[in-house]
C-alpha positions in Angstrom: 0.1 0.2 0.0 0.9 3.7 -0.8 0.0 5.1 2.6 -0.2 8.9 3.2 0.3 10.8 6.4 -0.3 14.2 6.1 0.3 16.1 9.7 0.3 19.7 10.3 4.2 19.7 9.7 4.2 18.2 6.5 3.3 15.0 4.3 4.8 11.6 5.2 4.4 8.8 2.7 5.5 5.2 3.1 5.2 1.9 0.9 3.7 -0.6 3.6 3.6 -4.5 3.3 1.0 -6.8 4.4 3.3 -7.7 7.3 3.6 -4.3 8.6 6.8 -3.4 7.5 7.7 -0.1 6.1 9.7 -0.6 3.1 10.7 3.2 2.1 9.1 6.5 3.3 9.9 10.4 2.4 8.6 13.6 4.0 7.9 16.8 2.5 7.2 19.8 4.9 4.1 22.2 4.7 4.2 25.8 6.1 1.7 27.2 8.4 0.7 30.7 8.3 -0.2 32.6 11.6 -2.5 35.4 10.9 -3.7 38.2 13.8 -6.8 37.2 15.6 -6.1 33.5 16.0 -5.8 32.5 12.2 -3.8 29.4 11.3 -3.9 28.9 7.4 -2.4 26.4 5.0 -2.1 26.0 1.4 -4.2 23.3 0.1 -2.0 23.0 -3.0 1.0 22.7 -0.7 -0.8 19.3 0.8 -0.8 18.3 -2.8 2.6 19.3 -3.6 4.1 17.6 -0.5 1.8 14.1 -1.2 2.9 13.8 -4.8 6.8 14.9 -3.9 7.0 12.5 -0.8 5.2 9.7 -2.8 7.5 10.0 -5.9 10.3 9.7 -3.5 9.2 6.6 -1.8 8.3 4.8 -4.7 11.9 5.4 -5.9 13.1 4.3 -2.6 11.3 1.1 -1.9 12.8 -1.3 -4.5 9.5 -2.5 -5.2 8.0 -2.9 -8.6 5.2 -0.3 -9.1 3.0 -2.7 -10.4 2.6 -4.3 -7.0 1.0 -1.1 -5.6 -2.7 -2.3 -4.8 -4.1 0.9 -3.4 -3.3 4.1 -1.8 -4.8 5.3 1.5 -4.4 8.7 3.6 -4.6 9.6 7.2 -4.4 13.4 7.8 -4.6 16.0 10.2 -8.2 16.7 11.2 -10.7 19.9 11.6 -9.4 21.7 8.5 -11.8 23.4 6.1 -11.1 24.0 2.8 -13.7 25.7 0.4 -13.9 24.4 -3.3 -16.0 25.1 -6.1 -17.5 22.5 -8.6 -14.4 21.5 -10.1 -12.7 21.0 -6.6 -10.8 24.2 -7.1 -9.6 25.8 -3.9 -11.4 29.0 -3.4 -9.5 30.3 -0.4 -6.6 29.1 2.0 -7.6 26.1 4.2 -8.5 27.4 7.9 -6.4 24.5 10.0 -7.3 23.0 13.3 -5.6 25.7 15.2 -7.5 28.6 13.4 -9.9 30.2 16.3 -11.1 33.0 14.0 -14.7 31.6 13.9 -15.3 31.4 17.6 -17.6 34.7 17.9 -19.6 33.5 15.0 -20.1 29.9 16.6 -21.0 31.1 19.7 -23.6 33.7 18.1 -25.0 30.6 16.3 -25.2 28.1 19.1 -26.8 30.6 21.8 -30.5 30.4 22.5 -33.0 31.9 24.8 -32.2 29.6 27.7 -28.3 28.7 27.8 -26.2 25.7 29.1 -22.4 26.2 29.2 -22.6 28.8 26.6 -25.1 26.5 24.3 -28.9 26.7 23.6 -29.8 23.9 26.0 -32.3 22.2 23.3 -29.7 22.2 20.7 -27.0 20.9 23.2 -28.9 18.3 24.3 -29.7 17.3 20.5 -25.7 17.5 19.9 -24.6 15.3 22.7 -27.4 12.7 21.9 -27.1 12.4 18.4 -23.0 13.5 17.9 -21.5 12.6 21.2 -19.9 16.2 21.4 -20.8 20.0 20.3 -19.3 22.5 18.5 -15.8 23.9 20.1 -16.5 27.4 21.7 -13.0 28.0 20.9 -13.8 28.0 17.1 -10.8 25.3 16.1 -13.3 23.1 14.2 -15.1 23.3 10.6 -18.3 24.1 12.6 -16.9 27.7 13.1 -14.6 27.9 10.0 -17.4 27.6 7.9 -19.4 30.4 9.5 -16.2 32.7 9.7 -16.1 32.3 5.9 -20.0 32.8 5.7 -19.5 36.2 7.8 -16.2 37.4 6.9 -16.0 35.8 3.0 -19.3 35.6 1.7 -18.0 35.5 -2.1 -16.2 32.7 -1.2 -19.1 31.0 1.0 -21.7 31.5 -1.9 -19.2 30.3 -4.6 -18.5 27.1 -2.3 -19.6 23.6 -3.8 -18.6 21.5 -1.0 -16.7 22.2 2.2 -14.0 19.4 2.5 -11.9 18.7 5.5 -8.2 17.7 4.9 -8.7 14.1 3.9 -11.7 14.9 1.6 -9.8 17.4 -0.2 -6.9 14.9 -0.9 -9.3 12.0 -1.8 -10.9 14.3 -4.2 -7.5 14.9 -6.0 -6.8 11.3 -5.8 -10.3 10.2 -7.3 -12.4 13.3 -8.8 -15.1 12.2 -5.9 -16.6 14.6 -3.0 -16.9 12.5 -0.2 -16.4 12.4 3.7 -15.7 9.7 6.3 -17.6 9.5 9.9 -14.4 10.6 11.5 -13.4 13.6 9.0 -17.1 15.0 9.2 -17.6 14.8 12.8 -16.5 18.2 13.7 -18.7 19.7 11.4 -21.3 18.3 14.1 -24.0 17.7 11.5 -24.3 13.7 11.7 -26.1 11.0 13.8 -23.4 8.9 15.2 -25.5 6.6 17.7 -24.9 3.5 15.4 -21.3 3.4 14.7 -21.8 1.2 11.6 -24.4 3.6 10.1 -23.2 7.2 10.4 -25.7 9.6 8.5 -26.4 13.2 8.3 -29.2 14.6 10.3 -31.3 17.3 9.0 -32.2 19.3 12.2 -28.3 19.4 12.7 -27.8 20.6 9.5 -30.2 23.2 9.7 -28.7 24.2 12.9 -25.3 24.8 11.5 -26.1 27.6 9.4 -24.5 25.6 6.0 -26.9 24.3 3.4 -27.1 20.8 3.0 -25.8 20.8 -0.4 -22.5 22.2 0.7 -21.7 18.7 2.6 -20.0 15.7 0.5 -21.2 12.5 0.4 -20.6 9.8 3.4 -18.8 6.6 3.1 -17.2 4.6 5.5 -13.3 4.6 6.4 -12.6 1.0 4.8 -14.6 1.7 1.7 -13.1 1.8 -1.7 -13.8 5.1 -3.1 -12.6 4.6 -6.8 -9.4 4.5 -8.5 -6.5 7.0 -9.0 -7.4 9.7 -11.6 -5.4 8.8 -14.8 -3.0 11.7 -14.4 -2.3 11.0 -10.9 -1.3 7.3 -11.5 0.8 8.6 -14.6 2.5 11.0 -12.8 3.5 8.5 -9.9 4.2 5.9 -12.2 1.4 3.6 -11.1 -1.2 1.6 -12.5 -4.5 3.3 -13.6 -6.3 0.2 -11.7 -4.8 1.3 -8.2 -7.7 1.7 -5.8 -8.0 4.5 -3.4 -9.6 3.3 0.1 -11.3 6.5 2.1 -8.9 6.2 5.0 -9.1 8.3 8.1 -8.1 11.1 10.2 -4.9 11.0 12.1 -6.4 10.1 15.3 -8.3 7.0 14.0 -5.3 6.0 11.8 -3.0 5.9 14.8 -5.2 4.2 17.2 -4.9 1.4 14.5 -1.4 1.8 13.8 -0.5 1.6 17.5 -1.7 -1.8 17.8 -4.3 -0.4 20.4 -7.6 -2.0 19.2 -8.7 -3.5 22.5 -11.1 -1.5 24.6 -9.7 0.6 26.9 -6.1 0.0 25.3 -4.8 3.6 25.6 -2.0 5.2 23.4 -0.4 8.8 23.9 0.2 10.4 20.7 3.1 13.5 20.9 3.2 15.4 17.5 2.5 18.7 16.9 -0.3 18.4 19.1 -1.1 15.5 21.3 -3.8 13.2 22.5 -4.8 10.5 24.7 -6.9 7.9 22.7 -8.6 4.4 23.3 -11.2 2.3 21.5 -14.2 2.1 23.7 -17.4 0.2 23.4 -20.1 3.2 23.7 -20.7 6.4 22.7 -19.8 9.0 25.6 -19.2 12.7 26.2 -17.8 14.7 29.4 -18.2 18.3 27.9 -16.7 19.9 31.0 -13.1 18.0 30.2 -13.8 18.3 26.5 -13.5 14.5 26.3 -15.6 12.5 23.8 -16.1 8.8 22.2 -16.5 9.2 18.6 -16.8 7.4 15.1 -14.0 5.6 13.8 -12.7 3.2 11.4 -13.8 0.3 13.6 -17.9 -0.1 12.8 -18.5 -1.8 16.3 -17.0 0.7 18.6 -16.3 4.3 19.2 -12.5 6.2 19.9 -12.1 7.8 23.2 -10.0 11.2 22.2 -8.7 13.6 24.7 -7.0 16.6 22.5 -4.4 19.1 23.6 -3.5 21.7 21.5 0.5 22.2 21.6 3.2 19.4 22.1 5.6 18.7 19.7 4.7 22.7 18.7 7.0 23.8 22.0 9.9 21.9 20.6 9.6 23.6 17.1 8.9 26.8 18.7 12.1 26.4 20.9 14.0 25.2 17.5 12.7 27.9 15.3 11.6 30.8 17.2 14.4 30.9 20.1 17.6 28.5 19.4 17.8 29.1 15.7 15.6 32.1 14.6 16.8 33.5 11.5 18.0 37.0 12.6 21.2 38.6 13.0 22.4 36.9 15.8 22.1 33.5 14.2 26.0 32.0 13.8 25.1 28.7 13.0 22.5 26.7 10.8 19.9 23.9 12.5 21.0 20.8 11.4 18.7 17.8 10.9 19.4 16.0 14.2 18.7 19.1 16.3 16.1 17.3 18.0 18.7 14.6 19.0 21.0 17.6 20.4 18.2 18.8 22.4 17.7 15.0 23.9 21.4 15.1 24.9 21.1 18.2 26.5 17.9 17.4 28.3 19.7 14.4 29.8 22.0 16.4 31.6 19.6 18.5 33.6 18.3 16.9 36.8 14.6 15.8 36.9 12.1 18.9 37.7 14.6 21.6 35.7 16.0 23.0 38.8 12.7 24.6 39.7 11.9 25.8 36.3 8.1 25.2 35.2 7.2 25.2 31.8 3.3 25.8 30.6 3.1 24.4 27.0 -0.2 26.8 26.1 1.2 28.3 22.7 -2.2 28.3 21.1 -4.6 28.0 23.9 -5.9 24.8 25.3 -8.9 21.9 24.8 -8.5 19.5 27.5 -9.1 19.2 30.2 -10.0 23.0 29.7 -11.2 24.4 26.7 -9.7 28.0 27.0 -8.3 29.6 23.8 -6.6 32.6 26.0 -4.3 30.6 27.5 -0.5 30.9 26.8 2.9 29.4 27.3 5.3 30.8 29.8 8.7 30.1 31.7 7.8 30.3 35.6 10.3 30.8 38.5 13.2 31.7 35.6 16.4 33.0 37.6 20.0 33.7 37.0 20.9 30.2 37.9 19.1 28.8 35.0 20.5 28.1 31.6 19.5 27.3 28.0 19.9 23.6 29.2 17.7 24.1 31.9 14.7 25.6 29.4 15.0 22.7 26.9 14.1 20.3 29.7 11.7 22.5 31.1 10.0 22.3 27.7 9.9 18.5 27.8 8.5 18.1 31.2 6.1 20.9 30.7 4.2 18.7 27.9 4.5 15.9 30.1 2.8 17.6 33.2 0.3 19.1 30.5 -0.8 15.3 29.6 -0.9 14.3 33.5 -3.5 17.2 33.8 -5.7 15.3 31.6 -5.0 11.8 32.6 -7.6 11.8 35.7 -10.7 13.0 33.7 -9.6 10.4 30.9 -9.6 7.6 33.5 -12.8 8.7 34.9 -14.2 8.8 31.3 -13.3 5.2 30.6 -14.1 3.8 34.1 -10.6 2.5 35.2 -7.3 3.7 35.4 -4.7 4.0 32.8 -2.2 1.1 33.3 0.3 1.6 30.6 0.3 3.8 27.4 1.9 3.2 23.7 3.7 6.5 23.1 3.7 7.3 19.1 4.3 10.3 16.9 7.6 12.4 16.2 7.9 12.8 20.2 7.8 8.9 20.8 11.4 9.0 19.2 13.0 10.7 21.9 14.1 8.1 24.7 14.6 11.1 27.1 10.9 12.4 26.5 9.4 8.9 26.8 11.1 8.5 30.3 10.0 11.9 31.3 6.5 11.0 30.4 7.0 7.7 32.2 8.1 9.4 35.4 5.5 12.1 35.4 2.5 10.4 34.6 3.6 7.3 36.5 2.9 4.6 34.0 5.1 2.5 31.7 5.6 3.8 28.2 5.8 1.4 25.5 7.8 3.0 22.5 7.0 1.7 19.0 9.9 0.7 16.8 9.3 3.7 14.7 6.6 5.7 16.4 6.5 8.4 13.4 5.2 5.5 11.2 2.1 4.7 13.3 -0.2 6.9 11.4 1.1 5.5 7.9 0.8 2.1 9.3 -2.9 2.7 10.6 -3.8 4.1 6.9 -2.2 1.0 5.4 -3.9 -1.3 7.6 -7.3 0.3 6.7 -6.4 -0.2 3.0 -5.6 -3.6 3.4 -9.1 -4.3 5.4 -10.8 -2.4 2.7 -9.6 -4.8 0.1 -10.5 -7.9 2.0 -6.6 -8.8 2.6 -6.0 -8.4 6.4 -8.2 -8.4 9.2 -7.4 -5.2 11.7 -6.7 -7.5 14.7 -4.0 -9.6 12.7 -2.5 -5.8 11.5 -2.6 -5.0 15.3 -1.0 -8.2 16.4 2.0 -7.3 14.0 2.8 -4.2 16.4 6.6 -4.0 17.3 8.2 -1.9 20.2 11.7 -0.8 20.6 11.7 -0.2 24.0 9.8 0.0 27.6 10.2 2.8 30.1 9.4 2.2 33.6 8.4 5.0 36.2 11.5 5.9 38.4 10.4 6.0 42.0 13.3 8.6 42.5 11.6 11.2 40.6 7.8 10.7 41.5 8.1 13.4 44.3 9.8 15.9 42.5 7.1 15.6 39.6 4.2 15.5 41.9 5.7 18.9 43.5 5.7 20.0 39.8 2.3 19.1 39.1 0.9 21.0 42.0 2.9 24.0 40.8 1.5 23.4 37.1 -2.0 23.1 38.2 -2.0 26.4 40.4 -0.3 28.5 37.7 -3.4 27.6 35.6 -5.7 28.4 38.5 -3.9 31.8 39.0 -3.0 32.8 35.5 -6.1 32.0 33.6 -8.3 35.1 34.7 -5.0 37.3 33.8 -5.0 35.5 30.3 -8.7 36.2 29.7 -8.0 39.9 30.6 -5.2 40.4 28.6 -6.8 38.9 25.6 -10.3 40.5 26.1 -8.3 43.9 26.1 -6.6 43.4 22.9 -10.2 42.5 21.2 
């Protein structure tokens, strides 16, 4: 299978065989444009260029006859919004999952005469009963993105034939079809999700969205074959025109499969640009206060519990790009490809607890266990005794402390403690960070053999299953691990005290952040 993993930072494409071996893979970066007022955009044409470029490289490196490639399947970042016309031409830059500009329009849309937690009580009850969640008041999902376009880009809104999520856009470029999967359509909040095997649009939810029903794409299942490659795409990649395209999934759905965590309540921690805790569960539930929900996924007999945090690896990218290697007149050396390995070496020299330095990693607000778009990152207790080394360690610990913050509500949601975690995503490559997570969270961390390939593996298994060639459970049984990191008792007291400080910082600073951002508006 040619498995595509399009994340926020770029596109990774892999050649994967039926035994779950990645024969070759390649990466092409994608830029994000941060705009005033909470905007975060990407160019969909960049996604396509990154997909085609990385696919050509993977095919060239794999040593595999292109005739053996049976299908293409994508896993992508979720909660993005692309407006396209009838020919699939992009009408405006894509609003990504970080874009919060639609928050005000969304709040107006969801309010009524009797409100609960910012929502019309009757509408909230309907969303929770049918969808298992409700539109994010932070404005970070397609429900708000589409309203922002309606209010601020009415020309684009009127010309839009379909609103597509990131996965839907790639599938259209591959096959010419306008389709959405149960997980890609989820955060438009217009589907009845009570039967995981039969997700369908609900006319009342569509009417409440403020978007015409005709602007939503046809629904298919993640494992459905949606067509064959368009001739020009097949020719450009050097593949047969009979290569099929399987619908695929959003990143958290694919990751849960690629991590091998198919059993009920088997939990994984993904650490990429953002992070999340995820686990398959038998029933649809919602904890609206902690922003945790179990939602449709690629498996038709269960749901996927997802607890999402906004900034994880993004903090290290920020440290690298905006502090350590910022392109200005002070720069005297260029960042190298192994800079994250160097950060690991540096962090390993610093004692647990970062000599009292605490980092809060809320670069772009937060979602779980509190949804607050006004929160921002900061270093607390910085002194002359600290150094760049201390800051690097504090960044790693801050993300782990933030994950610890959502462990308790996730355990309550599942009705059982989390006893182990499978760690995947780019952050999972770092042995130092794996050990920090184990020490902070107090559970064993199972590191995949190649944590960055989990999403591509998940997409490949979805494709093999869709073609009837591999059972999902058999694919999960092929999961391989590099190491297991056990919590170290010597560090538990240090991190317990740091966690108390971390949560107190939130309690004290949250009102200040809200005041600052209200003054800016």
